[in-house]
N, C-alpha and C positions, 0 to 999 in steps of 0.2 A: 711572816710568810710573804714570799715575793711572787710576782707574776711574770710569766714569759709568754711572748707572742710566738705562735707556731703556725706555719703555712701548711694547711692540710691538702693543698693541691686544688683540683677542680672536680666538680660534679658536672656531668654532661648529659643533656637530653639530646639524643641523636636525632638527626633529620627524620621526619615521618613518625616519631615516637612522642609519648607523653610523659614518660617517667625516666628520671636519672638513675644512675647507679646509687649505691648506698655508702654513706660515710658512718662507720662505726666508731664510737667514741672510746676506743681503746688507746689510752694515752700513756700508759706506763706509770711513771713516778709522780704525776701530778693529777690534780682534779680539774677537769674542764669547767671553766667559769662562764664563758660566752663564745659565741661564733659570730663573725660577720660574713655574710654572703654577698658577693658582688655580682649584680645582674649584667648580662651582656648588653651590647648596644641595641639589639632588637629582639623582640619576642613575638611569636604568633599568638600565643594564648596567655591568659593570666596564670602565673606560676604560684602555687601554694607549697608551703613547707609541711611535710608529714614526718612524725617521729614514732619511735617504737621503744618499749621498755627494755629490750634485750639486744645483744649484738648480732644475733642471727634470726631476724624477724621473719615470720611467715605472713601470708597475705592478711590474716585478721589482726595481726599485731599493730599495723600502721593506723595512725590517727592523725587527723588534721591538727596542726599546732595553732592554738588560739591565743590571742592577747586582747584583754579587755572585751571579750565576747565576739571577737571577729577573727576569721582565719588570717594567719600571717601570710603575706604575699612578698614576692621579690620582684619589684618592677624592673623594667629595662633601664639600663644605664644608671642604676641607684645601688647603694649598699644598705643592707638590712641586718641589724644586730639583734640576736636572740639570746636569751638566757639558756644555759645548757643543762637542762634536767631530763635527760633522755640518754639512751645508749646507741641509737642509730637514727639517722636522718636521711631523707631523700626529698627530691623536688618533683612536683607533679604539675603539668600544664593541662589547662582545660581543653586545649586543642593540640593536634599533632603539629609539632614544630616544623617550620619550613626550611630549616637548616640545622646543623649541629649547633647547640647552645651550650657554651661552657660558662659555668659559674665558679669563680675562684672563692675558696673558703679559707678564712683565717681565723684562728681562735686564740684564746687567752687561757692558759693554765696557771693554776696556783701550785707553787712548789713548796716543798717542805723546809727550805733553808731560811 
């Protein structure tokens, strides 16, 4: 089984908002292995990762992603890699962001060849 790197684009927290759009892990012919989220140069608040067990989550489906008992955060100007055991992902800031904040997301999928 081989792996392929896929650029999933960006998740953006708009200026004055706290929550990004959603990245649903519908990837077709491969299984998502991990994701790396690249933080923008500046952030107003601490940004945490939330995940859901389905592709079309409703409010109660979202849960804070934890690693070793702590919420996973995406710091400014750093890259954070997470294992991909979820169907949807979004980012949430503890404060309204002072400008649009774009987080590039790149993942690795396992392919069947």
